[in-house]
C-alpha positions in Angstrom: 0.0 0.0 0.0 1.4 3.4 -1.0 2.0 5.8 1.8 -0.4 8.5 2.9 0.7 11.3 5.3 -1.7 13.6 7.2 -0.4 17.2 7.0 -3.3 19.0 8.7 -6.8 17.9 9.9 -8.1 18.3 6.3 -4.9 17.9 4.1 -3.2 14.6 3.2 0.0 14.1 1.2 0.7 11.2 -1.2 4.5 11.4 -1.2 6.4 11.5 -4.5 7.4 7.9 -5.5 8.2 6.0 -8.7 7.6 8.2 -11.8 5.7 10.9 -9.8 7.2 14.3 -10.5 5.4 16.0 -7.6 3.5 15.0 -4.4 -0.2 14.3 -4.5 -2.3 16.5 -2.1 -5.8 15.5 -1.1 -8.2 17.8 0.8 -10.5 15.6 2.9 -11.5 14.7 6.4 -10.0 11.8 8.3 -13.3 9.9 7.8 -13.3 10.5 4.1 -9.7 9.4 3.7 -10.5 6.2 5.6 -13.0 5.4 2.9 -10.7 6.4 0.1 -7.6 4.5 1.4 -8.0 1.7 -1.1 -9.9 3.6 -3.7 -8.4 3.7 -7.3 -9.0 7.4 -7.5 -5.9 7.9 -5.3 -4.0 6.1 -7.9 -5.3 8.6 -10.4 -4.0 11.4 -8.3 -0.6 9.7 -8.4 -0.8 9.1 -12.2 -1.5 12.8 -12.8 1.6 13.6 -10.8 3.6 11.8 -13.4 2.6 14.0 -16.3 5.2 16.3 -18.0 5.4 19.8 -16.8 3.2 19.5 -13.7 3.8 22.3 -11.2 3.9 21.9 -7.4 1.4 19.1 -6.9 -1.4 16.9 -8.1 -4.4 18.1 -6.1 -7.7 16.4 -5.2 -10.7 18.2 -3.8 -13.2 16.8 -1.3 -15.5 15.5 -4.0 -12.8 13.2 -5.4 -14.0 10.0 -7.1 -12.9 7.7 -9.9 -12.8 9.5 -13.3 -11.4 9.2 -16.8 -7.7 9.6 -16.4 -7.9 12.5 -14.0 -9.9 11.8 -10.9 -13.2 13.7 -10.7 -12.3 16.6 -8.4 -8.6 16.6 -9.5 -6.8 19.8 -10.1 -3.3 20.3 -11.6 -1.3 23.2 -13.2 1.2 22.7 -15.9 4.2 24.7 -17.1 3.5 26.5 -20.4 6.8 25.5 -21.9 7.2 21.8 -20.9 3.7 21.0 -19.8 0.7 19.2 -21.4 -2.9 20.1 -22.2 -5.3 17.5 -21.0 -9.0 17.5 -22.0 -9.6 14.9 -19.3 -8.3 17.4 -16.8 -11.1 19.8 -17.7 -13.7 17.0 -17.9 -15.8 15.6 -20.7 -18.8 17.8 -19.8 -17.0 21.0 -20.6 -17.9 24.1 -18.5 -19.6 22.1 -15.8 -19.6 24.2 -12.7 -20.8 24.3 -9.1 -23.0 27.0 -7.4 -24.0 27.3 -3.8 -27.4 28.9 -3.2 -28.2 30.1 0.3 -31.9 29.9 1.4 -33.6 31.9 4.2 -34.4 28.6 5.9 -32.7 27.1 9.0 -32.1 23.4 9.6 -34.4 23.5 12.7 -37.3 24.7 10.5 -37.1 21.8 8.0 -35.7 18.9 10.2 -39.0 17.0 9.9 -39.6 17.9 6.2 -36.2 16.9 4.7 -37.4 13.8 2.9 -40.5 15.6 1.5 -38.2 18.5 0.2 -35.8 16.1 -1.4 -38.7 14.1 -3.0 -40.1 17.4 -4.3 -36.8 18.4 -5.9 -36.6 15.0 -7.6 -40.2 15.4 -8.9 -39.7 18.9 -10.1 -36.2 18.8 -11.7 -35.8 16.5 -14.8 -32.7 14.4 -14.4 -30.9 11.3 -15.5 -30.0 9.7 -18.8 -32.6 10.6 -21.5 -34.4 13.0 -19.2 -36.7 15.5 -20.9 -38.0 18.8 -19.5 -41.6 19.0 -18.4 -44.2 21.7 -18.8 -42.0 23.9 -21.0 -41.6 24.0 -24.8 -38.6 25.5 -26.6 -39.1 26.2 -30.2 -36.3 26.1 -32.8 -36.1 29.9 -32.5 -35.8 29.6 -28.7 -33.0 27.1 -29.1 -31.1 29.4 -31.4 -31.5 32.1 -28.9 -29.9 29.9 -26.2 -27.1 29.0 -28.6 -26.3 32.6 -29.6 -27.0 34.5 -26.4 -26.4 31.8 -23.7 -27.6 32.6 -20.2 -28.5 36.1 -21.3 -31.4 34.6 -23.3 -32.6 32.6 -20.3 -32.6 35.7 -18.1 -34.4 37.7 -20.8 -37.2 35.1 -20.8 -37.7 35.7 -17.0 -36.0 32.4 -16.0 -33.3 34.2 -14.0 -32.1 37.5 -12.8 -29.4 39.8 -14.2 -27.4 39.2 -11.0 -27.1 35.5 -12.0 -24.9 36.4 -14.9 -22.3 37.9 -12.5 -21.7 34.4 -11.1 -21.3 32.6 -14.5 -18.0 32.4 -16.4 -18.0 35.0 -19.3 -21.4 36.1 -18.1 -22.9 32.9 -19.6 -22.1 34.2 -23.1 -19.3 33.5 -25.6 -19.1 36.2 -28.2 -17.0 34.0 -30.5 -19.4 31.1 -30.6 -20.7 30.0 -34.0 -24.0 28.1 -33.5 -24.3 27.6 -37.3 -21.4 25.3 -37.1 -23.4 22.8 -35.0 -24.9 20.0 -37.1 -28.7 19.5 -37.3 -28.3 16.1 -35.7 -26.4 17.5 -32.7 -29.1 20.2 -32.2 -31.7 17.5 -32.3 -30.0 15.5 -29.7 -29.5 18.4 -27.3 -32.7 20.4 -27.8 -34.9 18.0 -25.7 -32.4 18.0 -22.8 -32.4 21.8 -22.6 -33.8 22.7 -19.2 -32.9 19.5 -17.5 -30.2 18.6 -14.9 -28.7 16.0 -17.1 -27.0 12.8 -15.8 -23.7 11.5 -14.5 -21.9 13.9 -12.1 -24.6 16.5 -12.4 -26.6 16.9 -9.2 -28.7 19.1 -6.9 -28.4 18.5 -3.2 -30.1 19.9 -0.2 -27.4 20.8 2.4 -26.8 22.9 5.5 -23.9 24.7 7.2 -22.8 22.4 10.0 -19.9 24.4 11.3 -18.1 27.6 10.3 -14.3 27.2 10.0 -13.5 30.6 8.5 -15.7 33.3 10.0 -14.6 36.0 7.5 -15.3 34.0 4.4 -18.6 32.9 5.9 -19.5 36.5 6.5 -18.7 37.5 2.9 -20.8 34.6 1.6 -23.6 35.4 4.0 -23.5 32.0 5.6 -24.1 31.0 9.2 -24.3 27.6 11.0 -27.6 26.0 10.5 -28.3 27.8 7.1 -30.0 25.6 4.5 -28.3 25.6 1.1 
């Protein structure tokens, strides 16, 4: 078994060995690392550490799990002269992101309603392989609007606020995009999935703030212990 060294309560080092050019660094709790100890995703962290031009370390975030080459939750930087460009490091669902939404609810208010809330989310949000949106029709013209204007089109249709755009890369719009270059078949395949959560590593979860470790960051984000997110 390869060595794992605990550096801090939430940081573990996979020491450089064999062909590794740098250490692996995993951010997780002790309980999580106990579950990951024999997981192949740690081997993927080590494999990434062998890639040419990698800088400082092969990192893994707390959502680490088995991926395609890179572990899901893996992060690595590479030197511009001697390093590589890896599509697998970005992921095969390009531009997938994460957003935390704070509600005005407290855990104490919904403790007895958690299952109902989760069931309601599942009923309301189309998800999974082959999922289709419900109760909303997008015409070909609508679809073109999404392809050309991105999130701006969605906000313009009343399905979001202007503030949302501030939290999306490039404001949710790529000025250099060319929707006309997309084949009719590709549009056909994607149009029905527009407005769904999708499948795979795409998820919505009901969470709460259990404990605040960084009071200043929590203040900036408007988060307090017990907040439902």
